[in-house]
C-alpha positions as CSV (number, residue, x, y, z in Angstrom):
1,M,11.8,85.8,40.6
2,A,9.7,84.1,38.8
3,S,5.7,85.7,38.8
4,A,2.7,83.8,39.5
5,E,1.9,83.7,36.2
6,E,4.9,82.0,34.7
7,V,4.8,79.4,37.6
8,S,1.2,78.5,36.9
9,A,2.0,78.1,33.3
10,S,5.0,76.1,33.7
11,V,2.7,73.7,36.4
12,S,0.0,73.6,33.3
13,E,2.9,72.2,31.1
14,S,4.0,69.7,33.2
15,E,0.7,68.4,34.0
16,L,0.1,68.3,30.1
17,S,3.1,66.6,29.9
18,F,2.6,64.1,32.4
19,Q,-0.9,63.4,31.0
20,S,0.2,63.1,27.5
21,T,2.9,60.7,28.9
22,A,0.2,58.6,30.5
23,A,-1.8,58.5,27.6
24,Q,1.0,57.0,25.7
25,K,1.8,54.4,28.0
26,R,-1.8,53.6,28.7
27,E,-2.1,53.1,24.7
28,E,0.6,51.6,24.4
29,R,-0.4,48.7,27.2
30,L,-3.7,48.6,25.5
31,R,-1.9,48.0,22.0
32,K,0.5,44.8,23.8
33,F,-3.1,44.0,25.5
34,R,-4.6,43.3,22.3
35,E,-1.5,41.3,20.4
36,L,-1.8,39.0,23.4
37,H,-5.2,38.5,22.9
38,F,-5.2,38.1,19.5
39,K,-2.0,35.7,19.7
40,R,-4.0,33.6,22.4
41,N,-6.9,33.1,20.0
42,E,-4.7,32.4,17.0
43,A,-3.3,29.7,19.5
44,R,-6.3,28.5,20.3
45,K,-7.4,28.0,16.7
46,L,-4.1,26.3,15.7
47,N,-4.6,23.8,18.8
48,H,-8.0,23.2,17.8
49,Q,-6.7,22.5,14.4
50,E,-4.3,19.8,15.5
51,V,-6.9,18.2,17.7
52,V,-9.1,17.2,14.9
53,E,-5.8,16.3,12.8
54,E,-4.8,14.1,15.4
55,D,-8.0,12.6,16.0
56,K,-8.2,12.0,12.1
57,R,-4.9,10.2,12.4
58,Q,-5.8,7.7,15.3
59,K,-9.1,6.6,13.1
60,L,-6.9,5.7,10.0
61,P,-5.9,2.2,9.6
62,T,-2.3,1.2,10.9
63,N,-0.6,1.1,7.9
64,W,-2.3,4.1,6.3
65,E,1.0,6.0,5.8
66,A,2.6,2.9,3.8
67,K,-0.5,2.9,1.5
68,K,-0.6,6.5,0.9
69,A,3.4,6.2,-0.2
70,R,2.5,3.5,-2.3
71,L,0.0,5.2,-3.9
72,E,2.0,8.2,-4.5
73,W,4.4,6.1,-5.9
74,E,1.8,4.5,-7.9
75,L,0.7,8.1,-9.2
76,V,4.5,9.2,-10.5
77,E,4.7,5.6,-11.9
78,N,1.8,6.1,-14.1
79,E,2.8,9.3,-15.1
80,K,6.5,8.8,-16.2
81,K,4.9,5.7,-18.2
82,K,2.4,8.1,-20.1
83,E,5.1,10.6,-20.7
84,C,7.4,7.6,-22.1
85,A,4.7,6.4,-24.2
86,A,4.5,9.8,-25.7
87,K,7.8,9.9,-26.5
88,G,7.7,6.3,-28.0
89,E,10.2,5.2,-25.2
90,D,10.5,2.0,-23.4
91,Y,9.6,2.5,-20.0
92,E,11.3,-0.1,-18.4
93,R,14.4,0.5,-20.2
94,V,14.3,4.3,-19.0
95,K,13.8,2.9,-15.3
96,L,16.8,0.7,-15.6
97,L,19.0,3.6,-16.6
98,E,17.9,5.7,-13.5
99,I,18.8,2.7,-11.3
100,S,22.4,3.0,-9.8
101,A,24.6,0.0,-9.9
102,D,24.5,0.0,-5.7
103,D,20.9,-0.3,-5.8
104,A,20.8,-3.2,-7.8
105,D,23.2,-4.8,-6.2
106,R,21.4,-4.3,-3.0
107,W,18.1,-5.4,-4.9
108,E,19.3,-8.4,-6.0
109,R,21.1,-9.8,-2.7
110,K,17.4,-9.0,-1.3
111,K,16.0,-10.9,-4.0
112,K,18.3,-13.9,-3.2
113,K,17.3,-13.9,0.5
114,K,13.6,-14.1,-0.1
115,N,12.4,-17.8,-0.7
116,P,8.8,-16.9,-2.4
117,D,7.8,-20.6,-2.2
118,P,8.9,-22.1,1.0
119,G,7.3,-25.5,0.2
120,F,4.2,-27.3,1.0
121,S,3.4,-27.6,4.7
122,D,-0.4,-27.9,4.6
123,Y,-3.5,-27.2,2.7
124,A,-4.3,-24.2,4.7
125,A,-1.0,-22.5,3.7
126,A,-0.9,-23.4,0.4
127,Q,-4.1,-21.8,0.1
128,L,-3.2,-19.0,1.4
129,R,-0.4,-18.5,-0.9
130,Q,-2.7,-18.9,-3.9
131,Y,-5.1,-16.7,-2.5
132,Q,-2.3,-13.7,-2.0
133,R,-0.9,-14.6,-5.3
134,L,-4.3,-14.1,-7.2
135,T,-5.3,-11.3,-5.1
136,K,-1.8,-9.2,-6.2
137,Q,-2.7,-9.7,-9.8
138,I,-6.1,-7.9,-9.3
139,K,-6.1,-4.2,-10.6
140,P,-9.1,-2.4,-9.5
141,D,-10.9,0.0,-12.0
142,M,-11.2,3.0,-9.8
143,E,-13.4,4.9,-11.9
144,E,-16.0,2.1,-11.7
145,Y,-15.4,2.0,-7.9
146,E,-16.3,5.8,-7.9
147,R,-19.4,5.3,-10.1
148,Q,-20.9,2.2,-7.9
149,R,-20.3,4.4,-4.6
150,E,-22.1,7.4,-6.2
151,E,-24.9,5.1,-7.5
152,C,-25.2,2.9,-3.9
153,G,-24.6,5.9,-1.6
154,E,-24.9,4.7,2.3
155,D,-25.9,1.8,1.1
156,F,-21.8,1.1,-0.2
157,Y,-20.6,0.8,3.5
158,P,-23.0,-1.5,4.6
159,T,-23.7,-2.3,8.6
160,A,-25.5,-4.9,10.5
161,N,-29.1,-3.9,9.2
162,S,-28.2,-3.2,5.3
163,L,-29.6,-5.8,3.1
164,L,-26.9,-7.1,0.8
165,H,-28.5,-10.0,-1.1
166,G,-29.8,-9.1,-4.5
167,T,-28.6,-5.7,-4.4
168,H,-25.7,-6.3,-6.7
169,V,-24.8,-7.4,-10.4
170,P,-21.8,-7.9,-11.6
171,S,-21.2,-6.7,-14.9
172,K,-20.3,-8.2,-17.9
173,E,-16.6,-7.6,-18.5
174,G,-16.1,-8.8,-14.3
175,I,-17.8,-12.0,-15.3
176,D,-15.7,-12.6,-18.2
177,K,-12.5,-11.4,-16.4
178,M,-13.1,-14.4,-14.1
179,V,-14.2,-16.9,-16.5
180,A,-10.7,-16.3,-18.1
181,D,-8.9,-16.3,-15.0
182,V,-10.6,-19.5,-14.1
183,E,-9.7,-20.8,-17.6
184,K,-6.2,-19.9,-17.3
185,Q,-5.8,-22.0,-13.7
186,I,-7.6,-25.0,-15.3
187,E,-4.9,-24.9,-18.1
188,K,-1.9,-24.1,-16.0
189,R,-3.1,-27.2,-13.4
190,G,-3.2,-29.5,-16.5
191,K,0.3,-28.7,-17.4
192,Y,1.7,-30.0,-13.5
193,S,3.9,-33.3,-13.8
194,R,1.7,-35.8,-12.2
195,R,3.7,-38.6,-9.8
196,R,4.4,-41.3,-11.7
197,A,2.6,-44.9,-10.7
198,Y,4.7,-47.7,-9.1
199,N,5.0,-51.0,-11.3
200,D,5.2,-53.7,-8.9
201,D,6.1,-55.9,-11.8
202,A,9.6,-53.9,-12.7
203,D,12.4,-55.5,-11.9
204,I,14.3,-54.3,-8.6
205,D,17.9,-53.2,-9.5
206,Y,18.1,-51.0,-6.3
207,I,18.6,-50.8,-2.4
208,N,16.9,-48.2,-1.5
209,E,14.9,-45.4,-2.8
210,R,17.9,-42.7,-3.4
211,N,19.6,-45.9,-5.5
212,A,16.7,-46.6,-7.5
213,K,16.2,-42.5,-8.7
214,F,20.4,-42.8,-9.4
215,N,19.7,-46.0,-11.3
216,K,16.7,-44.3,-13.4
217,K,18.6,-41.2,-14.1
218,A,21.8,-43.4,-15.5
219,E,19.1,-45.6,-17.3
220,R,18.1,-42.6,-19.2
221,F,21.2,-41.1,-20.1
222,Y,23.3,-44.6,-20.8
223,G,20.9,-47.1,-21.2
224,K,20.9,-47.2,-25.1
225,Y,24.7,-48.0,-24.6
226,T,24.8,-50.4,-22.1
227,A,21.8,-52.3,-23.3
228,E,23.8,-55.2,-24.5
229,I,26.0,-55.4,-21.6
230,K,23.0,-56.0,-19.5
231,Q,21.7,-58.4,-21.4
232,N,25.0,-60.7,-21.5
233,L,25.4,-60.1,-18.0
234,E,21.7,-61.6,-17.7
235,R,22.1,-64.3,-20.1
236,G,25.5,-65.3,-18.5
237,T,26.9,-65.0,-21.1
238,A,29.3,-62.0,-20.9
239,V,33.1,-61.9,-21.2
């Protein structure tokens, strides 16, 4: 039979083993608890960042994504133009070489479907079309824009209480650009075909407006060949 000392030693070893196992389990639980605590803080931080980003997106204009894509496309196009200019190549030719036949055919069909000039409906629509055409030709100077924003500070974005009169002085380049554009419009307007005045004393050789246009066109092309026949018919000497 085992002695009392051997039994006592065995019990002590069992207690130490149990305590060691309990300490290991407790340490494992504490480690898992710290991991969960870290993950919770990380999730809270990510959620806060997402809420901030969503708030920013909601405050942006509805077409911000399209504008952003357009600006990125323009930056890429400008870089390609600079590369072609450095190599001495024609950018338009290089660009056409990158377009597939299917894309070109699709764009051509889309262009034919679109009517850029729907015709005159009223003066307000004509003025709006003219305004849109002119604004598309404007190329903003971003360097000048940034310089003015730095100089004006908060006044660059005026409010109802801002005093704007007399605070902006246009540059000489801007004035010259406006004058050149106005002169170009005047020159273009002078080339328009004016409607010809109606002559009450002219001979009436038509039965309606359509017949009058046809007679004018026929006279323009064949008048010199039929002048003698018309004179004979008017004199009554035609054979």
